[in-house]
C-alpha positions, 0 to 999 in steps of 0.5 A: 508542524507540531512535534506531536503531529505525524503526517504519513502519506500512502502512494500506490505504485503506477501500473506494472509491466503486463498491466493492471488487471492481474493478482500480481501480489509479490511477483516483482514486476517493474513499473511500465512506462505508463506507470512511471508517468503515473507516479511522476504526475502524482507527485509532480513538484511536490515535496512536503516530506522529510523521508520516504519509505518503501516496499522493496519490490521494484514497482514501488522501490524504483519510484522511491529511489528516484524521488529521494535522489530528486529531493535529497531524502533519505530512503528506507525500505521495510520488508513488511510492507510487500503486497499480500501474497496471493498463492496460486492466483499470482500473475493470473487475471480475473478471467484465467481464475474464473475459467478455473473456478467461476465462483472463486472471485465471488466467494473471495470477495464475499469472504476472504478470510474463509475463501483464501486462494490456494497457497495465499498469505492468510488475511490475518497473518497479512494484518499482523505484519502490516500493522507491525510496520505502521507501528514502527513508522509512528515510532521512527518517524514521529513528528515527521511528514513521511511518503510511503510507497506501497501496494494497494493491499497495503493501503487497504489494510491501513485504511481498514485499520485506522477506521476499525473496520472488519478484516473482511471488508478490506478488499471493498477498498478502492485503491487506483494506481498512484493514488494517495491516502494521507493520515494525521496522527496527533500525539504519541504512543496509545494516547495518539489520535489517528485520522484519515484526511483523504483517501485514494486522491491527489496532492 
């Protein structure tokens, strides 16, 4: 790989304890047995990376540490990569939210800026910290192939950012447990060209 080319792979964590049907946000639930299996199967014996970066939440960090130890790769953690905070929705299922307010979910998905969950992190604030983390990745790992273990919201925000899609479109992007998205960055700094190679796929 050219010194002016950087490859960044984002992988979403597997299923957490308690299942995937909840707005978990920043609750620090660990991976379930199924979640561990999803992650290990997604990566298998592949190891094209020079470094691993992870959200510090355990459903990401535990797998990042295991993979780093197995392949003797450096692992670092960035607090900016934690999931978006869902406020009062954290830990709730869609059915529980709808029971309280039947229109809440439809309003949120139609306009996540105007209908932010009570106490939730504003989408614009989430965008700022994720794009700051992204810029740090591009600077700190220029010329490398890096694996970043994160959350669905982080991946959605970065896909949206790279494609210059409207901020309010973020939650229309699907990300499966252990789904992988790959970005190629040619060049450095303001002249760099970033391309989405594939999204929500497999190695």
